[in-house]
C-alpha angles and dihedrals in degrees: 000000000000116000109272091347137094117279115274133189127239128212100194092100104026097119093046092045091052095050091046091049089057089052092053096047124069113266111262101238118153112254135213119253094252090049092053092049092051095043098049120076109176120184121172099156114055133206126225111274115248115263090243090070101024106103095047091041093054092050089070107085139147094252096057097038093050091047091055091043092052093053097045092048096042124117089254089072089056093217096304095255115187111274093006132129091247091055091050091050092051090048091053089051091057093046089054090054093047091052092048092052096044096250106159121235112259103178133089125346115224111282120242093245090056091052090052091048091051091049091050089051090061103273116129122237094261092053092045094052092048093065108137122260115250130243087221130080099202125198142153129254130198110233116205114203100173140007133186124192130186127187121200119200118198120190119189124192131154094354093308121111120196124187138186131185121219124198128217113245090027108048104014143004124252142152110197123173105199144035108279133183114177139147134182149141120280133246123193107217099179107224091345093236132152105179116160091184090074099025094250123145124163095164105059111111094016121119104212099166111126090353130125104243120208116200142163119239124245116006139294121281101024094169097027116099087202092062114112086226090063089053094111140353094258095056092039092053090046097056103025105047118192093250121034088204089063093054090050090049092052090050093050101038103030092217093151133281132103118313113185090197092075091089090055093045090056089067093057102238119185093237142340124228115198125199117194113252094223133019136052136273088255088068091059093045091050090050092050092052098038094090092048097049106043111142118230117261118206092218101037117048121216113230112197114204130158113252109256121193131190134200139172107261119221093019102077099119095046094045095044093052095043096051098041092253133121138221089219109117107249120192132183107221138186126253089246089061093043093050091054089053090049096045097109091050090066092231136093124229091257092050091054090046090053091048091055094045095047097055098019089227128124118264098190116153147157113259110223123209097018129106129181124204126193126198122181130178124187135189112220146161136185124260126193117219140153149211117231111231133180133156146197115219117239121248098231115086093221104028093049087081088067119079141213115198123214113193149168133166114260099191130088137172101291122207129334110192108307093342123098119205097210096186096208098160092024094075123320084086094060090043089055087052092057092046094046092051089050091054093044092054091045091053096043110094091214116067128198117258092244127057117259121216121203116207133182108193128214126210100027090134090053093054111301089292100156097050091041090054091049097053089050094042104026121184087208119041110275090208088060094046107110102186149341136228118203128195121191124160103348106152107071120081126216115257119216095259096049092045092050090060093045094048096061087101089064095056098109131124118268100030102065095113092047092051091050089062093063113113108211092206091061100035115126130178115223130190112199122176111249118256091004096110093248093109093056091044091055090051091049101042098042087071087075097042109041108221131144104239132196105197123197120189114209119187119260107279094026115112109150116170135070104283142089097268085079091068092056093042088055090062092045098256117147115239145184116212127191128199133161127195130342110224142182091260092067107131091354132116087248093072092107132154095245088074095057124108108226092194094054093042092051093049094051089049091050091053090050092049091052092044094051092046094049094045093046091047098054 
């Protein structure tokens, strides 16, 4: 909300917000009747909760959850941007609650240099080593405030060399995070696909190491029913996503989802240049200028702010491999640029595209007499930030050395000018969920057999940075971590109109009466790792809560979508992930606590509490 004014909406990030919302929500693919029946768990009449869970269960109520939500999403927290004063204030608030409830600190141990400093100050070694563990897991991020990239194309033929330099933001799209200077010959790899399911391989026989690789996006024959990539719905959806912008976003942000370039990245190319399968250069130019030429709207202010990116320095290789990303510079270029690179081949990019799609055979080839050089310069500084971590020790003498992690991202978008992005639903709501479960377990006289770790992640909005850092630098052994619960946006109910659009996937014969029973105001999407036991736990524990659940079951290791469960999926940990409705206030100043449903929020937290307890007590 604007300081001292009524909440207002912003349009600066509407298109990005829409595409990202699609990434967070389950894809709307029509289901089979038996799939609908398995996925839906509808409970309107609840049963009394077992005595084992009762005291903690009853501590979770709308009054308390909304009170915590209102404070964490207040203007005083200044939008909780990563590394900001507001984020630190909110973190201190949570630590005070953890201390009050007896939640043990689960963050950093004192560093050796601090122990030495204490000893030098007159403390003996025993006193120095007994310094208390912190509630914070602190680490440093690299903040990139500006980047400029230039690509030089040199074409040599008949003793003559001609060159041209292209600039990012003018001739092509790129988001690079470090200074780069590289140069190499070019290979055209067609669509860059290796897909055994349809017998297609454009990479065999190519040496891509240290080469500049030119490819088309998507797959051949997008609108041709004879194309092998239209062979079945699974392959079609894989290579022809509903929104091209979403595919580009996945490629840039690495927030999950299929990226066909992974097979190319495995061969260590110097860089990858991507030409859009369909469309015109004008589309790219219009996209590049869209942010600079938005017209003012009397009701929706435009807030201009330079794009700031963050990454974890010194961990690029580990993070890239873990999250299905690559450090290989990947640029989206125009056909004009591609045609210059292809000049010596005697064909344009569209002529090669037609050649592939006519015979449905690869047309990969080396490109003689052409060399591409890339130069990138970034402006950066270091930012200190932290995850907040506490834990409750398990009750079993042996199993207490195994851990279940409960997490949610604590950060949001901060302040832009006079506007505060309070991030009430995204994700003060999920943070309240973690805190409320911690209190419930602290109050409950019976504790689970395994220890439960409560984490509030930083930097999710910058690329899942806090949870990524944790799984690579865990404060509790990752090999002894048995599962993960993730909360992200759990306080806003579906309205009838939004639910009607979402529910198109349920419109199949044989389940009409079941679908009619869904109550949009209590509808919750759940992702529960297949064969982990989470599905059965949702079925069992929802009897005491009374929600209408739509449960998806991704395979172990799959965690597509833009939230922190992806970090744990990447290290093969089973997870359960809750989310309620997407709404127009997503990533807007209007995401304020007055729009939350305390009843829905409390029920989602109660289900999470029971699920964590049951899973940790097996």
